[in-house]
N, C-alpha and C positions, 0 to 999 in steps of 0.2 A: 701580268701575263705578257707573253711575247707579242711583238708587233706584227702587222700584216706583212712586213718584209719576210719574216720567218715562214709565213704560210706558203710562200712561193719560191724562196731561194733554194737552190739545189744543195746547199750546205748550211742548214739552219743554225748550227752551233757556231759558225764563223761567217756571218753574213755581212755584206756591205751593200750600201745603197747603189753604188756605181758598178753595175754589172750588166752584161749584154748576153742574152741567150742566143746560142747558135744552133739550137734544134731546128728541125724543119727539113727542107729539101736540099740534099747533097747529090752531086754526081757520084756514080758508083760503077764498079767493074769487078768481075771475078778474074783471078789470075791463077787458074788451075795448073799451069805449067811452072809457076813461080819464077817468072823471068822479068817481072816488072822493074825491079831495082836495076838489073843489068841493062834493060831496055830504056831506062830513063823516065819511067812513069812519074816520078815526083815533079818533073818539069813539063810534062806533056798534057795536052787537052784531048787528043783524038781517041784515046783508049777508053775513056769513060763513056760507056754506051747505054747506061741506065740511070734512073733517078731513084733514090731511096729516101724515105722519111726517117730521119734521125730523131730520137735514139732507139728506134725499134729494130731488132735484129732481122736480117734478111730472110730468115726462116719463117717469120711471122707475117700474117696477112696485113697488119697495120703498117708494115714497112713499105708496102707497095711492090715488093719483090716476091715474097711467099715461095721461095725455093728451098725445100728441105733436104736437098741432096748434099753430097760431100763436096764442099768448097773450102779448102783449108786457108786460102789466101784471098783477102778482100782488100779493095782500095776504095777510098772515099776522097772526094775533092769538093771544096767550097770556096767561092770568092766572096769577099765582103769589103765594104768601104769603111776604112778606119783611119782617122788622122793619127799623127804621131802623138804620143802622150805629152801632156802639158807639164811645165815646171820641173822637168827632170824626173817625172813619174816613170813607172815601168808598166808594161802591159803583160798580163799573165793569161795564158790559155790553159783551161782546165777541163779534165775529163772525169766524169763520175766513175765510169768503169768501161773497159774495152776487153773483151774476151778473145784471145788470151794474152798474146804479146802484141804490143803496139809500137810502131815507129811513126813519128810526126815530122813533117817538113812545113816550113813557112817560106813562101817565095823561093822554093827550091833548096832551102837550107835546112839540113837535118837538125832538129832542136830537141828531140826527146825520144827515149826508148823506155818502155815499161813492160814488165812481165808480171802477170797476176790478173785473172779475169774478173775479180770482184772488188778491187780496191782502186782508189782515185790516184791520179797523178796530174802534174801540171808542169809548165815551163814558162820561163821569162822569154818572150818572143820579141822584145823591144829591138834588139840589135839585128833582127832579121826583117824588120819592116822596110818597105820600099818607099819611104816618104809618105806624105799624105795621099790618100786615094785607095785604089784597089789592092787588096792583099789576098793571097791564095794559101789556103790550108789544105794539105794532103795527109791522109792517114792510111797506113798499111797495117792491117790486122792479120795475124797468123794464129790459127786455132786448129790443131791437128785432131780430127774427130776420132782417130784410132789410138791416140797416145794415152794409155791408161796410167802413166806416171804423172799425168797432168791433173791437178784438181778440177773436177768437172761436176761434182754433185750428181744430180738426177738427169743430166744430159746424156742421151743414149749414144753409144759408140756403134751400134748396129744401124743399118740404113733406115729402118722404121722402128718406132718405139715398141718396146716389148716389156712385159711384166710390169715393173714399177718405175721404168725409166721413160723420159719424155723427149720431145723434139729438142734439138740443140738450139743454143743461143750463141751466135758467133758475132764478133766485132763489137761495135758501139752499142751499148744497151742502157746507158744512163746519161744524164744530161751533159752537154758541152756548153761552156760559157767562157766569156772574157771578163777580166777585172782589171781596171786601171788602179794602180797602187802607188803611194809615195815610195821613194827610193828606200826609206826605212819603214818597215811595216811589220805587222804581226803575221807570222807564217803559220804557226799552230798554237792552239791553246787546249788545256785540259782542266776541267773542274773536278775536284775530288772532295766531297763532304768528309769532314773529320770524324763524325759521330756525335759531336756536340751540335745541337740544333742552332742554326744560324751561323755556323762556322764552316768555311770552305777553303781548301788550298787551291791556288791557281798556279799553273805552270804555263809560261809563255815562251815560245820560241820566236825570236825576231830575225827577220832578214835585214841585214845592215849593209849600207854602203858608206855611211859616215863613220868617223872614228871617235867622235865625242859622245858624251852621255845623252840619253834621250829620257824624256819624262813620260811615265806611264800612269794613267789615272783609271781606276776601276770604280764603277758606280753600280750599285745594286738597288733596284726599286721593286716595290710590290704595290700594285694599283697605282696611286698617285703619291706614294710615300717613299722617300729616299731612306733606305735601310742602312747603307754603308757607302762611304766614299774614301778611297785610299789612293794616295799619290806617292810615287817613289822614282828615283833616278836609276837608270839601268845603264851600266857601262859594259856592254858585251851583247851577246845574243840570247842569253837565257835569264829568265826572271822566275823565281819561286817566291810566292807571297801568300800568307794566310790572311784571309779577309773575314772579319767578324761583324755580325749585325749588333749594333748597339741601340736597342729599342726596348724600353721597360715593359711594353705590352706583351712581349714574348718571353720575358723572364719567368713569369708564373705559368704561362701556357705555351711552352715551346712547340707543342704538337701542331699549333696553327701554322708553323713554318714548314712542317715536314711534308714531303711528297709521298703519296701512296695512290693506288688505283682509285680508292674511294675519295681522296682529296688531293688531286694532282696539282699542288701548289707550285708554281714556277715564278721565280724572280727574274725580271728583266736585268740583263747585265750589259753595260756599255764599257768597252775598253778603248781608251784614246791614247795614241802614241804621238808625242810632239818632240820635234827637234829644236835646234836653236833658230832664232831669227824668223824668216818668212817661210821656212820649209813647210810643205803641206802636212796636214795632220792625217793620220790613219785612224778611222773610226770603225770599230768592229761591234756588231750587234750580236749578242748571245743571250743565254739564259742559264739559270741554275735551279736544280731541284735538290733540296736538302733531304737526303735519305741514306740509310745504310742497308746493306744486304749481307747476310751471313748465315751460319748454321750453328746448331748445337748437336748433340748426339741424336736427337729425334726429330727436330723441326727445321724448316726453313725459317729464317728470321728476317723480318722487314722492320727497320727502325728498332732493332733489338727486341722485338716481340715475335712470338710464333705467328706465322702467317700461312694459312692453308692455300696451296697452289691449285687453281682450277684453270688449267691451260688447254689449248687446242693446238694441234699440229698444223702449221701453215707452210705450204709449199711455195707461196708467193708467185704463182704461175697463172697467166691469163691467156685465154684461148686466142685472142686477137694480137697480143703483143708479147707472149711468152714470159721470160723473166723480167722484162721491162714493164713498168706500170703504165696503164693507158694514159693517165694524167694525174695531177696532184689531187684532184677532187676524188678520184677513185681510191686513193690511199686513205684519205680521211674517212670515206664511207666504209672502207674495210675495217678500220679500227672501231668505228661506231657499231657496225654489225656484230663484231666479235663480242663487244660488251653487251649488246642486246641479247646475245645467245647465252649469257650467264657466265662468261669466262672472265677471269681477271688477268690472264696472261696468254702468251703464245710461245711456242717453240718454233723459231724460224728454221726450217729444215733444209739443209744442204744448199744454202744460199746466204750470201751476205746482203741483207736487205738495204734497200734504198734509204739514205738518211732522212728523206722526207717522210717515210713511213715511221721511222723511229721518232721523228719530231711529233707526229700525231699521237704516237703511244705516250710520249712525254706529256703532251698537251692535254690529252683526254684521259689518261690514266690506264695503262696496260703494261703489265710486266713482260719482259722479253728474255727468253733463253736464246743466246746467239750461237748458231752453228757456223761452220765454214764448209765450203765445197770439198768433198772427199776425192782422193784419187783411188784407183782400184788395184794398185800394184805397190808393193813395198820395195823401196830401193833408196839409195842415197839421194838420187835425183828427186823422187817423189817426196821424200822427207824434207829436203831443202826447199822445195817449192811450197809445201804446206806451211813450213815454219815461217818463211818470208811473208807469205800472205797473212798469216795470223798476226805477225808483228804490225803490219799495216792496218789490220782490222781493229786491233786494240787502240792503236794510235788515233784512228778515225772516230771510234765509237765510245771510248771510255768515259766521255763527258755526258753521255745520255743517262739520265736517272732511270729510265725504263729498263735498261739492260741490267739484269741482276744475276746473270750466270753466263759463263763461256763453256761451250761444249766442244772439246778439242777433237774428238773422234766420235763418229756415229757407229755403234756396234763394233764390228771388226773391219769396217770399210777402210782400206788403206793399210791395215795391219791384219791381213787375212789369217795368219797363223799365230795370233797373239796368245792363244791358250797354251801353246807349247814352245814358242820362240822367245828366248830370253832377249834377243835384240829388239823384237817388236814390243815386248813388254817395256823395255828400257825407253823405246821411242814414245810410248804413251806416258810413262813417268816423266820423261824429259820435257815433253810439250806441256804437260800439266804444270811442272815446276817453272817452266819458262813463262807461262801465262800468269802464274802466281807472282812471279818476279816483276813482270810488266804491270800487273794490276793486283796488288795484294788485297784490295777492298771488296772483291766479289768471289763467290763460290766458283769453282772450276770443276767440271766433270772431265776426267781424263778420257774415258770412253763410256758412252751411254748405251744401255740396252742389255748387254750381257758381257761376260768375260771381263768383269771389272778388274782393273789393275791399280788405278789411283783416282782419287777425286774426293771432293767435299760432300757429294751426294752420290747415292747409288740409284741409278736409273734402271728400271726394269721394263722390258718390252714383252708383253704377254697378250696375245690376241685370242685367248679363249673367250667364247661367248656364253660360257656356262657360269651363271651367278654362283652356283654352289662351289665351283672350283675357285672362284675369286675369294669367296669367304674362307675356304680352307687354307688358301695360300697366304692371305693377308689380314686375317681376322684381328690379330694383335701383334705386338712387337715380337713375341716368341714365335708365332707362326711365320712372320716375315723373316726372322733369323733362320728358321728351318728351311724355308724356301730358298733363301739366298745361299745357304750352305750346301743343300743337296738337290734342290728342285731344278728342273730344266723346262721352264714354261715355253720357251721358243726352240726347244731341242738343244740348247746350249747351256753350259754352266753359267750361272750369274756372276760368280766370283772366281778368279784365277787363284788357286791355292785353297787351303783349308780354313783360313781365318776370315770371318765375316767382319768387315770394317764397322766401326762404331760411328756411322754417319746416317743422316736421314735417308729414307727410301721413298722414291717417287715412282709411281706407275706411269712411266714417261712415254709409252706408246701402248695403246689398247683400243678396242672397239673396232672401227673399220667396217661398219655395216654397209653393204652395197645395196642401194635402192636406185635402180635406173630402168624404169619401165620402157620396154620397146627400143632400147638402145643396143645395137649390135656392137661386137668388138669389145665388150666390157670384161675387165679382169675381175673374177669373183674370188680372189685369193683369201679373203677373210670371212666370207659368208654373206648371205643375202637376206633382204627383207622384201616381201611381196607387195607392200602398200605403205602409204604414209602412216596409217594406223599401226601396222605391224612394226614399222620402224620405231615409233614412239614407245610401243609396248616393250620391245626388246631392249631399247635404250634405257627405259626406266628400270627394268629388272636388273640389268647389268650395273647401272649407276647406284642402285640401292645397295648392292653388295660392296661397291667401292666406298660409298659414304659410311657404311657401317664399320669399315675397317678402323681400328685404333692404332694400326701399325704403319700407316702411310702418312707422309708429309704433304701429299698432294697427288695430282694426276695430270696427264696430258692426253687428251682424246684425239684419236685419228679418225677423220681429219676435218679441216674447215671446209674445203671445197673439193668437188670433183676435179681431177686433173688428168687430162689425156684419157687413157683407157682405165684409169683408176676412178671408179664411180662410187667411192665410199665416203663422200663428203656430206656434211650436214647441209651444205649449199650446193647447187649446181655450179658448173664452171663459170657461168655468167652471173653468179651470186644470187640466185633465187633460192629461198628456203624450200627444202623438200617436205617439211612438216611445219606445223604452227610454231612460230618462233618463240612465243611466250611459253608454250608447253615445253619446248626444248630447254629454255632458260630455267624453268622451275626444276626440271630433271637434273640439269647440270649443277645447279646451286646446291641442291640437297640440303645437307645439314648446315651449310654456310649461308648466312643471310646477306653477306656483303656483296 
């Protein structure tokens, strides 16, 4: 199993013992006239007139600001005491995510710029340090609330949330931290199981300042047993290596090494990089889950076997902290609750989840379909932004065993005319093939929900509450084929063109029963239930029809929690069950006992 370090580190797949959290109180200011750079704010102290709690966005109550108005430019400032790195080491400043464009200064020196509101970045700040003692970090975040070419997901562009969109998340919304590293160190790593139990490919990217070879040792352990240890010399910045477990106990029963929601086996992994002489070592703590994900014509496959998907749609939104998680304990509890509700997976909707939540999905056993935030306008700018962010998403998350599918586009968001625009269809195909190129080991959905263009699965969004209609549309493979060919469950064609693809079909959004007694301002878009008992009755009737289907490879129920004016969660927004949780779990499991 992973160590306690993984439980709290902001990047669990590439964790080091020597790190310093920078969350907490920062000075803060709005710059509505966008004159801060011209007026020298990176070096000033007098303009920062507020205090914000990082990493909570200023729109959220947890930030201490709680201002939901239009403020496209934000500034943050923090001082810290930090000595110069030892023994020629380097000091890295890292950000989990800043929405949407960030510029960073250290002691008045510009050291980083990053665009993309959901992906991490960092910079070597060693040469900007002002000797031992006080250091000043300043961050400028730009996030245009009206720019529909910008990937924004469910963040509303109107002043107040409407229909299915929520309050905005601007600026820093994931952890900030420092790491002191040797001059030669591991920059990135990716684990890729080969399909043979106990065998994994490792790709290491090294940051090098020396010119000679370095020694890299990889050690895999399970419980107190060393499963593999491999050492090689690397002369350059890239290492690709296949690591194989040599243990006779797993030759006859290799499934004991495999990761699944029912048996989330993880092997501790330690990667050590050593140079010549007395150069400091870089020690990285990671973990490996041996599992494969794929499809055949009818099924989603986990570890090469058909696996029925019982997923729930997760917006990853919290009333006090918005897209930011309240704390690491809340993330663990979220995963535990989802499993208690009877699900074996989630579709993370229109958000790139915090790596710490993915860690708990790895650790406790929960499959993840990973979305990215959508833009709402099709252009070369929006496509370039979406593509760049997806490249960074795959780079960050491909090593997580829980992630079993990438969802490139949701419905026609970002490609609004995909049913008739050849250019937008090519955009879906292009991003599908790009993701397959970046990661050939997972299924990819080009666009999920309707107007399918490309993908390894066909996702259907169907919010009928009529069990008879569900039976008619999805009773068996032939019924599913007819529905995909000529049905319009959401008023849209399910497939662009006349040919139904030979891929598994998942009912990837449905349900959405609203039960919100006495709460004004509720959006009733999918239909309501008048009591907890009625909610269970309607849920049971609909789920019986879904479970009876012989033509579906799984489902994703809408949705896990109430979010803003959407009150169609199985849980309230503060994570209280609306009905008996064991009854819900029995309903959701249906024919599946796992």
